[in-house]
N, C-alpha and C positions, 0 to 999 in steps of 0.2 A: 654203449658203443662209442668208440672214439671217432673223431672227425675224419681221419684218413680212411677208416673202415667204412664209414658212411659214404664217403666220396667214391670208394671202389664199388660199393653196392649200387650207388647211383649210376655209375658208368655201365655196369652190367645190366641194370634195369632199362636204362635208356637204349642200350644196344638191342634189347629184346623188343622194346616199343618201336624202334626205328624200322624193324622189318615190317611192321603193320603200316608204315607210312610210305613204303616203296623204296626204302634204302636198305643197303645191306648192314648186317650187324656191326661189322668193324667200322664202317663209316659212321654209324650212330655212336659207337663207343668213343671214337676219336672226337666227335663233336661234343659228347658229354665231358670227356676229359678236358677239352679246351674250355668248356663252360665253367668247370669247377676249379680250373687252375688260376691262381692269382697272377701269374706271370706268363707271357707268351712261351710256348714250348717249341723246341726244335724237333725235327724229324727223329733224331737220335733219342731224344727224351720220350717221344711218343712210342717209338719202337720198344724201348726198354720197359716202360710202364705197362704197355699192353701185350708185350711179348709177341710182337708181330714182325714180319720181314720189312726190309726197307722198301721193296716194291709195293707191298700192301699199304704201308704208311704213306708213301708218295702218291699212289693212285687214289687213295681215299681222301687225303688232304686236298688234292686237286679237285676231286668231285665236290667236296664241301665248299671250296672256293667257287666252283661253277654254280652251285646251288645258292650261293650268297650266305652260307651258314658259317663261313670262316674267312679270314683274310690273312695275308702275309704281313709280318711286321719286321722291320729292320732294326737291329740293335747296333748302335755306334760301336765300331771296333770289331764287330763280328762279321765273318764272311758267310756264315750259314743263315738260312732263312728260319724265321720263327713264325708261329701261327697263333692266332687268337680266335675264339669262337664267339658267335653272336650269343649274348647272354639275355637279351630281352625276349622273353618267351612269346610275346605277341608277334614280334618281328619274325621269330623262328617259325611260328605257325603260318604266318602269311607267306613266307618264302617257300615253305613246304607245299602249301596249297597251290601257289603259282607253278611250281615245278611239276606237281602231280597233274595239274591241268594241261600243261605243255606235253607231258608224257602220256597221258591217258585220254582226257576228254578231246583235245584237239585231233589226235590221230583217229579216234573213233568217229568224229564228225566228218573227217576227210574220207574215211572208208565208207561211211554211209552215203556221202555224195557220189562216190564212185559206183557203189552198188546200185544206185538208182538209174544208171545209164544202161538200161536193158533194151535190146533190139527187138526181141520177139514178143512185144506187148499184145499183139492181136492174136497170135497163135494160142496163147494160154491165158485168155483174158481174166478169168476168175482167179486162177493161181497167181497171176501177176498182181491183181488188186489186193489179194491177201498178203502177198510179199511186201508190196508197197506200204500197206497199213502197218505191218510189223516194223518196217524201217522207219516210218513216220513216228510210230510210238516210241521207238528207241531214240530217235532224234529229238523228240519232244522232251523225253526224260533227260537226255544229255544237255539240251538247251536249258532246262530248269536247273540242273546241277551247275551249269556254267554261270547262270544269273545269280544263283546263291553264292557261288564262289566270288563273283564280282562284288557283291554286296559285302561279303566278309572282308575281302581284301581292302575295300575302300572304307569300311566302317571304323569308327573309333572304338577302341576296345571297351570303354565304359558303356557306350550305346549297345554294342553287341551283347555283352554279358547281361545288361539290364533287359534287353529284349528276350534273351534266352531264359532268364528267370521268369519273366511274365508268361512265356509259353509253357514252361514246366509247371507253373502254379495252376494254370487253367485246366 
């Protein structure tokens, strides 16, 4: 396999993986393309390589910037914007974890707080208690996930992988 073919295969595979992380396939493919590119790429280059529309390229590069997975670069003498992707996979993982927390765990916890504001506690006491237990269990799980996320985000990657290896060996 030639290098260019391997890069294309990586872009496709990363696109598929991205859907498991809560981002769309094209956004993940653009990120992968930026990671494997030696030079910053323009929107036109991204469009041509991935065969996508300008709107799709613009929307997804903006999303990558919002997630902290890409940034704009200016080339002297050029009017157009260029983009580079975060290449440090640990930083990529941490940024994806932070975004997923913001999009999934935080809204869940807010919803749980709202759901606990029930007026007719006395009318259906047993049913109320069961419902509150369910909400508390879900909140406890979300709290644990939140704490694990905090530890991973703050952890040094060597400590994290060492700890993971110890857990897997046991």
